[in-house]
VOPAGU-2260 file (C-alpha; in pm, 1 decimal, decimal comma):
REM VOPAGU-2260
SITE   aa  ch    i         X         Y         Z
SITE  MET   A    0    4230,4   22035,7    -882,8
SITE  ASP   A    1    4127,2   21673,3    -924,6
SITE  LEU   A    2    4045,0   21684,2   -1296,6
SITE  THR   A    3    3994,7   21307,8   -1317,4
SITE  GLY   A    4    3740,5   21309,9   -1032,5
SITE  LEU   A    5    3563,3   21607,8   -1186,0
SITE  THR   A    6    3540,3   21433,6   -1521,9
SITE  LEU   A    7    3399,4   21121,5   -1355,4
SITE  ARG   A    8    3143,1   21319,8   -1163,7
SITE  VAL   A    9    3024,1   21502,4   -1477,3
SITE  ALA   A   10    2997,5   21178,2   -1674,0
SITE  ALA   A   11    2810,1   21004,1   -1392,4
SITE  ALA   A   12    2563,1   21290,1   -1341,9
SITE  ARG   A   13    2430,9   21281,1   -1700,6
SITE  PRO   A   14    2599,0   21009,4   -1903,0
SITE  HIS   A   15    2583,2   20999,3   -2281,1
SITE  VAL   A   16    2446,2   20655,8   -2361,7
SITE  LEU   A   17    2533,0   20454,0   -2672,0
SITE  LEU   A   18    2247,7   20212,1   -2721,5
SITE  ALA   A   19    2348,8   19891,4   -2903,2
SITE  ALA   A   20    2031,9   19693,3   -2980,7
SITE  VAL   A   21    2068,3   19330,5   -3095,1
SITE  PRO   A   22    1813,0   19117,1   -3285,3
SITE  GLY   A   23    1540,5   19010,5   -3047,6
SITE  GLY   A   24    1592,9   19320,1   -2835,0
SITE  ALA   A   25    1335,5   19565,5   -2969,9
SITE  ALA   A   26    1130,9   19570,6   -2649,5
SITE  VAL   A   27    1450,5   19639,1   -2451,7
SITE  ARG   A   28    1551,4   19918,2   -2691,8
SITE  LEU   A   29    1209,3   20082,2   -2662,8
SITE  ALA   A   30    1219,2   20065,8   -2279,8
SITE  ALA   A   31    1569,6   20217,7   -2282,3
SITE  GLU   A   32    1475,9   20502,7   -2515,4
SITE  ARG   A   33    1171,3   20588,5   -2301,6
SITE  LEU   A   34    1375,3   20589,9   -1981,1
SITE  LEU   A   35    1664,1   20793,4   -2133,9
SITE  ARG   A   36    1416,6   21059,9   -2241,4
SITE  ALA   A   37    1252,0   21059,4   -1899,6
SITE  ARG   A   38    1587,7   21107,4   -1729,5
SITE  ASP   A   39    1709,9   21355,2   -1991,0
SITE  TRP   A   40    2020,0   21146,8   -2052,7
SITE  PRO   A   41    2156,0   21219,9   -2402,1
SITE  GLN   A   42    2168,4   20929,9   -2646,5
SITE  ALA   A   43    2501,4   20917,8   -2829,7
SITE  SER   A   44    2512,6   20831,7   -3200,5
SITE  THR   A   45    2882,8   20735,0   -3211,0
SITE  PRO   A   46    3125,4   20568,3   -2968,6
SITE  ALA   A   47    3331,7   20889,1   -2956,8
SITE  GLN   A   48    3037,2   21072,3   -2796,2
SITE  ALA   A   49    2951,5   20803,5   -2541,1
SITE  ASP   A   50    3026,1   20750,2   -2172,8
SITE  LEU   A   51    2802,1   20445,9   -2122,5
SITE  LEU   A   52    2745,1   20152,0   -2359,0
SITE  LEU   A   53    2408,1   19981,5   -2305,9
SITE  VAL   A   54    2366,6   19649,1   -2490,1
SITE  ALA   A   55    1993,7   19585,4   -2536,8
SITE  GLY   A   56    1859,5   19236,2   -2597,4
SITE  PRO   A   57    1957,9   18870,2   -2565,1
SITE  ASP   A   58    2314,2   18743,1   -2574,6
SITE  LEU   A   59    2431,2   18689,1   -2933,0
SITE  PRO   A   60    2779,0   18530,2   -2942,9
SITE  GLU   A   61    2820,3   18626,3   -3309,6
SITE  LEU   A   62    2801,2   18995,3   -3218,3
SITE  ARG   A   63    3047,4   18992,9   -2930,8
SITE  THR   A   64    3340,2   19094,6   -3152,7
SITE  PRO   A   65    3174,1   19407,2   -3298,4
SITE  LEU   A   66    3051,9   19494,4   -2952,7
SITE  GLU   A   67    3409,3   19475,3   -2826,7
SITE  ARG   A   68    3515,0   19708,9   -3108,2
SITE  LEU   A   69    3244,0   19958,3   -3010,7
SITE  TRP   A   70    3374,8   19936,3   -2656,2
SITE  ARG   A   71    3733,6   20000,2   -2763,6
SITE  ASP   A   72    3626,6   20305,1   -2963,1
SITE  MET   A   73    3472,9   20471,9   -2655,3
SITE  PRO   A   74    3702,3   20717,0   -2475,3
SITE  ALA   A   75    3758,3   20699,1   -2101,2
SITE  PRO   A   76    3585,6   20744,0   -1860,3
SITE  ARG   A   77    3340,0   20480,5   -1978,5
SITE  ALA   A   78    3119,8   20195,7   -1856,7
SITE  ARG   A   79    2933,8   19907,9   -2013,0
SITE  VAL   A   80    2614,7   19729,3   -1910,6
SITE  HIS   A   81    2378,5   19473,0   -2062,2
SITE  ALA   A   82    1997,9   19460,2   -2027,5
SITE  ARG   A   83    1860,8   19136,1   -2168,5
SITE  THR   A   84    1493,9   19218,7   -2095,2
SITE  ALA   A   85    1294,6   19537,0   -2067,2
SITE  ASP   A   86    1263,7   19487,4   -1690,8
SITE  GLU   A   87    1642,3   19502,0   -1654,3
SITE  VAL   A   88    1688,5   19841,7   -1822,4
SITE  GLU   A   89    1646,3   20065,9   -1520,2
SITE  ASP   A   90    1885,8   19859,7   -1304,4
SITE  ALA   A   91    2138,7   19847,4   -1588,9
SITE  LEU   A   92    2136,5   20225,5   -1633,4
SITE  ASN   A   93    2171,1   20275,6   -1258,6
SITE  ALA   A   94    2462,3   20037,3   -1251,5
SITE  GLY   A   95    2622,5   20218,1   -1543,6
SITE  ARG   A   96    2600,8   20553,3   -1371,0
SITE  ALA   A   97    2749,7   20404,7   -1055,0
SITE  LEU   A   98    3038,2   20260,6   -1255,1
SITE  LEU   A   99    3111,8   20602,9   -1397,5
SITE  GLY   A  100    3138,0   20762,9   -1053,0
SITE  PRO   A  101    3471,7   20837,8    -881,1
SITE  PRO   A  102    3626,0   20524,9    -718,3
SITE  ALA   A  103    3613,3   20682,3    -372,1
SITE  VAL   A  104    3233,2   20715,9    -380,6
SITE  ARG   A  105    3149,8   20418,6    -603,3
SITE  PRO   A  106    2932,0   20176,4    -406,3
SITE  ALA   A  107    3027,9   19811,8    -376,4
SITE  SER   A  108    2698,4   19725,7    -544,6
SITE  ALA   A  109    2830,7   19889,9    -862,8
SITE  ALA   A  110    3065,1   19600,3    -931,9
SITE  PRO   A  111    3009,8   19459,2   -1281,1
SITE  PRO   A  112    2744,0   19186,1   -1276,2
SITE  ALA   A  113    2851,3   18841,4   -1382,9
SITE  ASP   A  114    2756,1   18720,1   -1728,5
SITE  ALA   A  115    2589,3   18388,6   -1810,0
SITE  GLY   A  116    2923,1   18214,2   -1771,4
SITE  GLY   A  117    2995,8   18365,8   -1431,6
SITE  HIS   A  118    3266,3   18602,6   -1562,6
SITE  ARG   A  119    3271,2   18964,3   -1457,9
SITE  LYS   A  120    3489,5   19092,1   -1737,6
SITE  GLY   A  121    3406,8   18867,6   -2029,2
SITE  ASP   A  122    3275,8   18963,0   -2370,9
SITE  HIS   A  123    2952,1   19106,7   -2232,6
SITE  GLY   A  124    2790,6   19231,2   -1913,9
SITE  ALA   A  125    2871,6   19546,4   -1722,3
SITE  ARG   A  126    3225,7   19683,0   -1734,8
SITE  GLU   A  127    3426,8   19940,8   -1553,9
SITE  ARG   A  128    3692,5   20146,9   -1732,2
SITE  HIS   A  129    3835,2   20481,0   -1627,2
SITE  GLU   A  130    4116,4   20721,2   -1703,0
SITE  GLY   A  131    4430,3   20544,7   -1819,6
SITE  ASP   A  132    4260,0   20249,7   -1986,5
SITE  ASP   A  133    4397,6   20140,9   -2320,0
SITE  HIS   A  134    4148,8   20219,5   -2593,0
SITE  THR   A  135    4135,7   20283,8   -2964,4
SITE  PRO   A  136    4018,3   20640,0   -3030,9
SITE  GLY   A  137    3686,2   20646,4   -3216,8
SITE  HIS   A  138    3610,7   20863,2   -3515,3
SITE  ASP   A  139    3463,2   21208,2   -3446,7
SITE  GLY   A  140    3084,1   21226,4   -3456,7
SITE  HIS   A  141    2906,5   21520,3   -3616,5
SITE  GLY   A  142    2575,5   21492,8   -3427,0
SITE  ASP   A  143    2486,6   21682,7   -3115,2
SITE  HIS   A  144    2437,6   21531,3   -2772,2
SITE  GLY   A  145    2071,8   21616,4   -2724,5
SITE  GLY   A  146    1869,6   21295,0   -2703,2
SITE  HIS   A  147    1797,8   21159,2   -3046,8
SITE  GLY   A  148    1906,7   21487,4   -3198,6
SITE  GLY   A  149    2255,6   21345,5   -3225,0
SITE  HIS   A  150    2129,8   21103,9   -3488,2
SITE  GLY   A  151    2064,7   21362,0   -3758,7
SITE  GLY   A  152    2227,1   21337,5   -4099,6
SITE  HIS   A  153    2414,8   21035,8   -4223,8
SITE  GLY   A  154    2660,3   21003,9   -3938,0
SITE  GLY   A  155    2685,1   20704,9   -3706,4
SITE  HIS   A  156    2911,1   20414,0   -3634,0
SITE  SER   A  157    2967,1   20099,2   -3839,4
SITE  GLY   A  158    2997,7   19874,1   -3538,3
SITE  GLY   A  159    3375,9   19895,3   -3536,2
SITE  GLN   A  160    3405,9   19630,0   -3808,2
SITE  THR   A  161    3688,9   19803,5   -3987,0
SITE  GLU   A  162    4048,4   19792,4   -3867,6
SITE  MET   A  163    4234,4   20053,7   -4073,0
SITE  PRO   A  164    4311,6   20409,6   -3953,0
SITE  GLY   A  165    4008,3   20632,0   -3943,6
SITE  GLY   A  166    3770,9   20336,5   -3929,0
SITE  LEU   A  167    3792,2   20258,0   -4300,4
SITE  PRO   A  168    3968,3   19979,3   -4492,2
SITE  MET   A  169    4237,4   20053,2   -4744,3
SITE  ALA   A  170    4106,9   20098,3   -5099,5
SITE  GLY   A  171    4176,2   19859,8   -5382,4
SITE  GLN   A  172    4118,9   19932,1   -5751,7
SITE  GLY   A  173    3855,5   19828,5   -6002,4
SITE  ALA   A  174    3694,4   19942,3   -6326,3
SITE  ASP   A  175    3387,3   20160,5   -6291,0
SITE  ARG   A  176    3083,1   20176,4   -6518,3
SITE  ASP   A  177    3264,6   20414,5   -6759,9
SITE  GLY   A  178    3563,7   20183,5   -6794,8
SITE  LEU   A  179    3788,7   20398,3   -6576,0
SITE  THR   A  180    4005,2   20248,3   -6302,3
SITE  LEU   A  181    3904,9   20388,8   -5967,0
SITE  ASP   A  182    3979,2   20309,1   -5605,1
SITE  GLN   A  183    3748,1   20043,2   -5462,5
SITE  LEU   A  184    3649,5   20076,4   -5098,7
SITE  HIS   A  185    3489,5   19800,1   -4890,9
SITE  LEU   A  186    3260,9   19954,7   -4631,7
SITE  PRO   A  187    3036,5   19768,0   -4382,6
SITE  LEU   A  188    2726,4   19937,1   -4248,7
SITE  GLY   A  189    2613,1   19784,9   -3919,1
SITE  PRO   A  190    2560,3   19581,6   -3719,0
SITE  PHE   A  191    2549,6   19870,1   -3465,9
SITE  LEU   A  192    2465,2   20199,1   -3632,4
SITE  ALA   A  193    2245,9   20485,2   -3517,0
SITE  ASP   A  194    1890,0   20464,6   -3658,8
SITE  TRP   A  195    1959,4   20131,0   -3823,7
SITE  PRO   A  196    1786,9   19789,5   -3812,3
SITE  ALA   A  197    1920,1   19601,0   -3510,8
SITE  GLY   A  198    2207,6   19369,0   -3594,5
SITE  LEU   A  199    2181,2   19412,3   -3973,8
SITE  THR   A  200    2514,4   19422,4   -4160,9
SITE  VAL   A  201    2523,5   19547,1   -4518,0
SITE  ARG   A  202    2863,5   19527,4   -4689,7
SITE  LEU   A  203    2918,8   19781,4   -4967,0
SITE  VAL   A  204    3184,4   19799,3   -5234,2
SITE  LEU   A  205    3226,0   20165,7   -5335,1
SITE  GLN   A  206    3395,5   20336,3   -5624,9
SITE  GLY   A  207    3400,1   20706,7   -5551,6
SITE  ASP   A  208    3068,7   20762,7   -5377,6
SITE  VAL   A  209    2876,3   20507,6   -5588,9
SITE  VAL   A  210    2778,6   20167,4   -5455,9
SITE  GLN   A  211    2905,6   19898,0   -5695,6
SITE  ARG   A  212    2821,0   19581,2   -5502,3
SITE  VAL   A  213    2615,7   19488,9   -5197,9
SITE  ASP   A  214    2622,3   19183,3   -4972,3
SITE  VAL   A  215    2397,4   19132,7   -4672,9
SITE  ASP   A  216    2502,3   18911,3   -4381,6
SITE  GLU   A  217    2262,1   18663,3   -4229,2
SITE  PRO   A  218    2119,8   18803,6   -3902,3
SITE  ALA   A  219    2292,6   18678,4   -3588,6
SITE  ARG   A  220    2081,6   18437,6   -3382,2
SITE  PRO   A  221    2051,1   18440,1   -3002,2
SITE  PHE   A  222    2233,7   18172,7   -2804,8
SITE  ASP   A  223    1895,9   18083,6   -2652,9
SITE  ASP   A  224    1610,8   18100,0   -2911,0
SITE  ALA   A  225    1355,0   18125,0   -2628,3
SITE  ALA   A  226    1501,5   18461,3   -2534,8
SITE  ALA   A  227    1412,4   18623,4   -2867,0
SITE  GLU   A  228    1066,7   18744,7   -2954,0
SITE  ALA   A  229     984,0   18971,9   -3245,6
SITE  PHE   A  230     818,0   19260,5   -3063,5
SITE  TRP   A  231     649,6   19424,8   -3362,4
SITE  VAL   A  232     485,1   19102,2   -3484,0
SITE  GLN   A  233     432,9   18956,6   -3136,1
SITE  LEU   A  234      53,6   18992,0   -3158,3
SITE  TRP   A  235      41,3   18825,0   -3498,5
SITE  LEU   A  236     246,5   18536,0   -3366,5
SITE  ARG   A  237       6,9   18495,0   -3074,3
SITE  ALA   A  238    -301,3   18517,1   -3291,2
SITE  ALA   A  239    -155,7   18262,7   -3532,3
SITE  SER   A  240    -110,2   18022,5   -3237,5
SITE  GLY   A  241    -479,8   18052,4   -3150,0
SITE  GLU   A  242    -463,6   18316,5   -2878,1
SITE  PRO   A  243    -745,4   18575,8   -2904,4
SITE  VAL   A  244    -601,2   18921,1   -2978,6
SITE  PRO   A  245    -820,0   19232,0   -3028,5
SITE  VAL   A  246    -764,2   19390,0   -3367,1
SITE  GLY   A  247    -738,9   19727,5   -3191,9
SITE  GLU   A  248    -423,9   19614,3   -3010,6
SITE  ALA   A  249    -275,9   19490,7   -3338,9
SITE  VAL   A  250    -339,1   19810,1   -3536,7
SITE  ARG   A  251    -207,1   20011,5   -3238,5
SITE  ARG   A  252     113,9   19806,0   -3250,4
SITE  ARG   A  253     130,4   19845,8   -3631,1
SITE  ALA   A  254      89,5   20226,3   -3613,0
SITE  ALA   A  255     354,8   20239,3   -3343,0
SITE  ALA   A  256     589,7   20036,4   -3567,0
SITE  HIS   A  257     536,4   20282,3   -3851,8
SITE  LEU   A  258     613,4   20571,6   -3619,9
SITE  ASP   A  259     931,2   20393,6   -3506,8
SITE  SER   A  260    1034,5   20353,4   -3872,1
SITE  LEU   A  261     942,1   20714,5   -3953,7
SITE  GLY   A  262    1157,6   20830,8   -3661,3
SITE  ARG   A  263    1457,7   20644,4   -3803,9
SITE  LEU   A  264    1404,0   20788,7   -4150,1
SITE  LEU   A  265    1356,0   21144,4   -4023,3
SITE  ALA   A  266    1669,2   21118,5   -3809,4
SITE  VAL   A  267    1872,9   20989,1   -4104,8
SITE  ALA   A  268    1728,4   21266,4   -4323,9
SITE  GLY   A  269    1842,4   21527,1   -4070,6
SITE  TRP   A  270    1506,0   21625,7   -3914,1
SITE  PRO   A  271    1568,0   21527,1   -3548,0
SITE  ALA   A  272    1284,1   21735,9   -3397,9
SITE  GLU   A  273    1022,0   21545,9   -3596,7
SITE  ALA   A  274    1202,0   21218,4   -3530,0
SITE  VAL   A  275    1158,3   21275,2   -3154,3
SITE  ARG   A  276     788,1   21360,5   -3207,1
SITE  ALA   A  277     744,6   21034,2   -3397,4
SITE  TRP   A  278     907,8   20838,2   -3111,2
SITE  ARG   A  279     702,1   21013,8   -2844,1
SITE  LEU   A  280     381,9   20931,2   -3034,1
SITE  ARG   A  281     505,1   20574,2   -3070,2
SITE  ASP   A  282     555,7   20544,3   -2697,3
SITE  ASP   A  283     210,9   20694,7   -2623,2
SITE  LEU   A  284      47,3   20432,4   -2848,3
SITE  LEU   A  285     240,1   20150,6   -2689,4
SITE  SER   A  286     145,6   20272,2   -2339,9
SITE  GLY   A  287    -223,4   20239,4   -2433,5
SITE  ALA   A  288    -306,7   20608,9   -2460,6
SITE  PRO   A  289    -671,5   20651,9   -2574,1
SITE  ARG   A  290    -742,4   20758,4   -2927,3
SITE  ALA   A  291    -879,6   21095,5   -2818,3
SITE  ALA   A  292    -549,0   21177,4   -2645,9
SITE  VAL   A  293    -322,6   21100,8   -2941,2
SITE  ALA   A  294    -539,7   21174,8   -3244,1
SITE  PRO   A  295    -482,6   21551,9   -3265,0
SITE  ARG   A  296    -105,7   21515,9   -3229,0
SITE  LEU   A  297     -91,9   21232,9   -3479,8
SITE  GLU   A  298    -293,0   21437,7   -3730,6
SITE  ARG   A  299     -55,5   21736,1   -3692,9
SITE  PHE   A  300     249,7   21511,3   -3723,6
SITE  THR   A  301     132,4   21326,3   -4035,2
SITE  ARG   A  302      23,7   21650,4   -4198,3
SITE  ARG   A  303     353,6   21830,5   -4120,9
SITE  VAL   A  304     575,2   21545,6   -4243,1
SITE  GLY   A  305     356,4   21453,3   -4540,6
SITE  ARG   A  306     351,0   21809,1   -4669,2
SITE  SER   A  307     721,9   21882,4   -4621,3
SITE  ARG   A  308     862,7   21991,9   -4957,5
SITE  THR   A  309    1218,1   21974,4   -4828,4
SITE  LEU   A  310    1185,9   21613,1   -4714,9
SITE  ALA   A  311    1017,3   21517,7   -5044,2
SITE  TRP   A  312    1291,3   21688,7   -5242,1
SITE  LEU   A  313    1561,5   21515,8   -5037,8
SITE  THR   A  314    1414,8   21165,8   -5091,6
SITE  ARG   A  315    1256,6   21187,2   -5434,5
SITE  GLY   A  316    1382,7   20944,6   -5699,8
SITE  ILE   A  317    1586,2   20738,8   -5451,3
SITE  GLY   A  318    1546,8   20359,8   -5421,1
SITE  VAL   A  319    1270,4   20326,9   -5678,1
SITE  VAL   A  320    1085,1   19993,4   -5693,3
SITE  THR   A  321     748,8   19954,5   -5862,4
SITE  ALA   A  322     461,1   19777,0   -5691,0
SITE  GLN   A  323     486,2   19495,5   -5946,1
SITE  LYS   A  324     860,0   19448,5   -5898,2
SITE  ALA   A  325     813,3   19456,2   -5520,6
SITE  ARG   A  326     552,5   19178,9   -5531,8
SITE  GLU   A  327     766,1   18975,4   -5770,6
SITE  ALA   A  328    1039,7   18995,2   -5504,7
SITE  GLY   A  329     797,1   18868,6   -5240,4
SITE  VAL   A  330     756,4   19210,6   -5074,9
SITE  GLY   A  331     412,4   19304,4   -4942,4
SITE  GLY   A  332     269,3   19560,0   -4708,8
SITE  PRO   A  333     351,5   19932,4   -4721,8
SITE  ALA   A  334     658,1   19895,2   -4947,0
SITE  ALA   A  335     454,5   19717,8   -5214,2
SITE  ARG   A  336     151,4   19945,6   -5186,0
SITE  ALA   A  337     370,2   20255,5   -5213,0
SITE  GLY   A  338     516,6   20142,3   -5544,0
SITE  GLY   A  339     782,5   20406,1   -5585,8
SITE  ASP   A  340    1075,5   20580,9   -5415,5
SITE  VAL   A  341    1167,5   20670,5   -5059,8
SITE  THR   A  342     915,1   20958,2   -5065,8
SITE  SER   A  343     635,6   20722,4   -5167,8
SITE  ARG   A  344     724,2   20476,7   -4890,8
SITE  TYR   A  345     728,5   20721,5   -4601,4
SITE  ARG   A  346     402,7   20877,2   -4726,0
SITE  GLN   A  347     250,1   20529,2   -4730,0
SITE  TRP   A  348     344,3   20485,8   -4365,5
SITE  LEU   A  349     168,9   20816,0   -4290,0
SITE  ALA   A  350    -140,6   20706,6   -4479,3
SITE  ASP   A  351    -148,1   20374,7   -4297,0
SITE  ILE   A  352    -125,4   20550,5   -3958,6
SITE  ARG   A  353    -420,4   20773,9   -4047,9
SITE  HIS   A  354    -613,9   20465,8   -4162,4
SITE  ASP   A  355    -543,9   20279,6   -3836,0
SITE  LEU   A  356    -620,1   20572,6   -3606,4
SITE  PRO   A  357    -997,5   20522,2   -3584,0
SITE  ARG   A  358    -949,5   20149,7   -3505,0
SITE  LEU   A  359    -729,6   20169,9   -3197,8
SITE  GLU   A  360   -1002,5   20037,8   -2966,9
SITE  ASP   A  361   -1165,5   19781,9   -3201,6
SITE  PRO   A  362   -1242,8   19466,6   -2995,0
SITE  VAL   A  363   -1292,7   19233,8   -3295,3
SITE  PRO   A  364   -1046,9   18934,3   -3286,8
SITE  LEU   A  365    -739,9   18969,9   -3505,0
SITE  ASP   A  366    -739,4   18761,9   -3822,8
SITE  VAL   A  367    -380,5   18734,9   -3943,9
SITE  ALA   A  368    -501,4   18652,2   -4294,0
SITE  VAL   A  369    -683,4   18987,6   -4312,7
SITE  GLU   A  370    -468,0   19231,6   -4114,2
SITE  ASP   A  371    -107,8   19279,1   -4228,4
SITE  SER   A  372     173,4   19290,5   -3978,1
SITE  PRO   A  373     372,3   19617,8   -3989,9
SITE  ARG   A  374     591,3   19508,7   -4282,1
SITE  GLY   A  375     345,7   19296,5   -4473,8
SITE  PRO   A  376     122,9   18986,6   -4458,5
SITE  TRP   A  377     248,2   18771,4   -4170,8
SITE  SER   A  378     393,7   18428,1   -4237,8
SITE  ALA   A  379     635,1   18247,8   -4008,3
SITE  GLU   A  380     761,6   18051,3   -4309,9
SITE  HIS   A  381     828,0   18372,3   -4505,4
SITE  PRO   A  382     865,0   18668,4   -4266,4
SITE  PRO   A  383     799,5   19001,2   -4449,7
SITE  SER   A  384    1139,8   19141,1   -4347,9
SITE  ALA   A  385    1322,6   18854,3   -4521,3
SITE  ALA   A  386    1195,8   18984,2   -4856,9
SITE  LEU   A  387    1276,3   19345,0   -4764,7
SITE  ILE   A  388    1634,6   19247,1   -4677,8
SITE  ALA   A  389    1666,4   19047,2   -5000,9
SITE  LEU   A  390    1554,0   19356,1   -5192,8
SITE  LEU   A  391    1831,6   19579,7   -5052,7
SITE  PRO   A  392    2112,4   19482,2   -5299,1
SITE  ARG   A  393    1891,3   19560,0   -5597,9
SITE  LEU   A  394    1801,1   19905,3   -5462,6
SITE  LEU   A  395    2145,3   19999,9   -5329,4
SITE  GLU   A  396    2363,4   19898,3   -5623,1
SITE  GLY   A  397    2428,9   20206,2   -5837,4
SITE  ALA   A  398    2308,6   20444,3   -5563,0
SITE  GLU   A  399    2525,4   20711,8   -5407,0
SITE  LEU   A  400    2648,9   20637,0   -5054,8
SITE  ALA   A  401    2457,4   20931,2   -4910,1
SITE  ALA   A  402    2133,5   20779,4   -5040,2
SITE  ALA   A  403    2199,7   20428,4   -4909,6
SITE  ARG   A  404    2101,5   20510,4   -4550,2
SITE  LEU   A  405    1774,7   20666,9   -4671,0
SITE  VAL   A  406    1688,3   20358,3   -4879,0
SITE  VAL   A  407    1746,0   20124,7   -4587,0
SITE  ALA   A  408    1547,6   20349,7   -4352,5
SITE  SER   A  409    1253,1   20365,8   -4598,3
SITE  LEU   A  410    1226,8   19985,4   -4599,3
SITE  ASP   A  411    1331,5   19939,8   -4232,5
SITE  PRO   A  412    1341,0   19559,0   -4230,6
SITE  ASP   A  413    1309,5   19403,3   -3884,3
SITE  PRO   A  414    1575,9   19134,3   -3821,0
SITE  ASP   A  415    1378,8   19031,7   -3511,5
SITE  GLU   A  416    1128,4   18864,3   -3744,1
SITE  LEU   A  417    1399,2   18624,5   -3864,7
SITE  VAL   A  418    1528,9   18522,7   -3521,9
SITE  SER   A  419    1212,6   18511,4   -3307,3
SITE  ARG   A  420    1122,4   18186,8   -3144,5
SITE  GLY   A  421     805,6   18139,6   -3350,0
SITE  VAL   A  422     996,8   18169,4   -3676,4
SITE  VAL   A  423    1286,2   17952,0   -3556,8
SITE  GLU   A  424    1041,1   17677,4   -3456,1
SITE  VAL   A  425     882,8   17679,6   -3802,1
SITE  ALA   A  426    1225,6   17673,8   -3969,5
SITE  ARG   A  427    1324,7   17370,4   -3765,9
SITE  GLY   A  428     999,2   17193,4   -3844,8
């Protein structure tokens, strides 16, 4: 029996896709997630589960090294493709499936596309690897393979940034808060992690399971600034430039952004079924579904999640920041209005969605000074997500590691805001 050929045929028929979104690639990620659900292709949450690596978004040279580490952690048979725009997603997935097929039936058109430099096997672009390739075994994932269901709990991949056995660095020693000498572990989260802000890297120093110190890397910038656009604040950027934008389109985009964030948090909290519902509702809003078609489902979703005692118990008392402290830190929007813990923040998202629901078809022009962007009042000089990212060290230091993912998910900063062309132009003057 040709076991290699059988393995290749199984992988090609329904590949498990590891989606690596980069800053500036939110629209590409959304298109990929919609198409993967439509095709019933499982989305992997770790390299060890994946057959196909799909890089979503513009080329970011700073992230090529962690992408290579993700690639090395994927077991054979495997393939790698890159979709820089939403329009390229379908062709990229088709090329990836062709690359996974047995060599005897693989079409010539499945050859890896050249990258921007004309190379077919450089640091990015489609790749072909099959049985016998050298690779570094990835760590075992604990999620399942069913769509986003594999993202439940606190599993995921750190972007392959660590080099020691098992994916973790060797521990040093340091004094903890009680004066005891404990092992100190340096652990990066990101830049490629399931249900995580695209391209964000948070570096933790742990003693036991307690976070002692936090450093956040500057977001990587695209090689070509014109290629990056912050999808979630796109309408606010256009309105600020003088383009007429109906407020109904803006609140629809804002509600979809909150559903995207809720899906991340629910997946991290271990409620994958509701995470998928959040993402399906998000996609319906973005596709322009009329209010009458989505209102009943949105009402059921917000009621079910908002009333969940288990979710509230799991998230209560974690990442507390008062409304006053949030505003002093420059944070606005839902995080400031919530004025509390993770529970308060996800309930604020739910309240904001219910508030926006009746306004989905409002034709009044958007006033950026009146209507907040998804993460707060919009300013190209001071993007709302910059303040959210700056707040992370304060909220994560002293927290247990298991709570850190929930804190980040409850703020869900958008690195796209910091690298979009409108913001870069303002920064350059």
